[in-house]
C-alpha positions in Angstrom: -52.6 19.3 -27.7 -53.9 16.5 -25.3 -52.7 16.8 -21.8 -50.8 13.8 -20.3 -53.1 12.4 -17.5 -51.1 9.2 -16.9 -49.8 8.9 -13.4 -46.1 9.7 -13.1 -44.2 6.6 -12.0 -40.5 5.8 -11.6 -39.1 3.3 -14.1 -38.9 -0.2 -12.8 -35.5 -1.6 -12.0 -34.1 -4.4 -14.1 -34.6 -7.8 -12.5 -31.8 -8.7 -10.1 -30.6 -5.1 -9.6 -30.0 -4.1 -6.0 -31.4 -1.2 -4.1 -29.1 1.7 -3.6 -27.1 1.6 -0.3 -28.3 3.9 2.4 -26.3 6.9 3.4 -25.2 5.6 6.8 -23.8 2.4 5.3 -21.9 4.4 2.7 -20.5 6.6 5.4 -19.4 3.6 7.5 -17.7 2.0 4.4 -15.8 5.2 3.7 -14.8 5.6 7.3 -13.6 2.0 7.4 -11.6 2.5 4.2 -9.8 5.4 5.8 -9.2 3.5 9.0 -8.0 0.3 7.2 -4.6 1.9 6.5 -4.1 2.6 10.2 -5.3 -0.8 11.4 -3.3 -2.7 8.8 -0.3 -0.6 7.8 1.3 -1.3 4.4 0.0 -2.9 1.3 -2.7 -5.0 3.1 -4.3 -1.9 4.5 -4.0 -0.1 1.1 -5.7 -3.0 -0.6 -8.5 -3.2 1.9 -9.0 0.6 1.7 -9.1 0.5 -2.1 -11.6 -2.4 -2.2 -13.9 -0.7 0.3 -13.8 2.6 -1.6 -14.6 0.8 -4.8 -17.4 -1.2 -3.2 -18.9 2.1 -1.8 -18.8 3.7 -5.2 -19.8 0.8 -7.4 -20.4 -2.4 -5.4 -23.9 -1.5 -4.4 -24.9 -2.4 -7.9 -23.8 -6.0 -7.3 -26.1 -6.4 -4.3 -25.6 -8.6 -1.3 -23.1 -6.4 0.6 -23.1 -8.5 3.8 -19.5 -9.6 3.5 -18.3 -6.0 3.0 -20.3 -4.9 6.1 -18.6 -7.7 8.0 -15.2 -6.4 6.9 -16.3 -2.8 7.9 -17.3 -4.1 11.4 -14.0 -5.9 11.8 -12.1 -2.8 11.0 -14.1 -0.7 13.3 -13.5 -3.1 16.2 -9.8 -3.6 15.6 -7.4 -1.3 17.5 -5.2 0.9 15.4 -1.6 -0.1 14.9 0.6 2.4 16.7 4.3 2.2 16.4 6.1 1.7 19.7 6.8 5.2 21.1 9.7 4.0 23.2 11.7 2.8 20.1 12.8 6.4 19.4 
């Protein structure tokens, strides 16, 4: 048997495919998805959370995640909605 002396290389990505997201970005997106329901209570927050979770899981394949990161930043900077404590 002839030994394989060819250098081991990773297969090339198909043209137009995006690099995988870095771990800190993925963590920020997951955190913002969790926080979205507290910042925007009701169906709007649920929709944003679902979209962010989906993007974190699959969207990196689409590339160009600058809009998603802008949404994450906006959620991180928005104060949480707190029901008025005096209404009890």
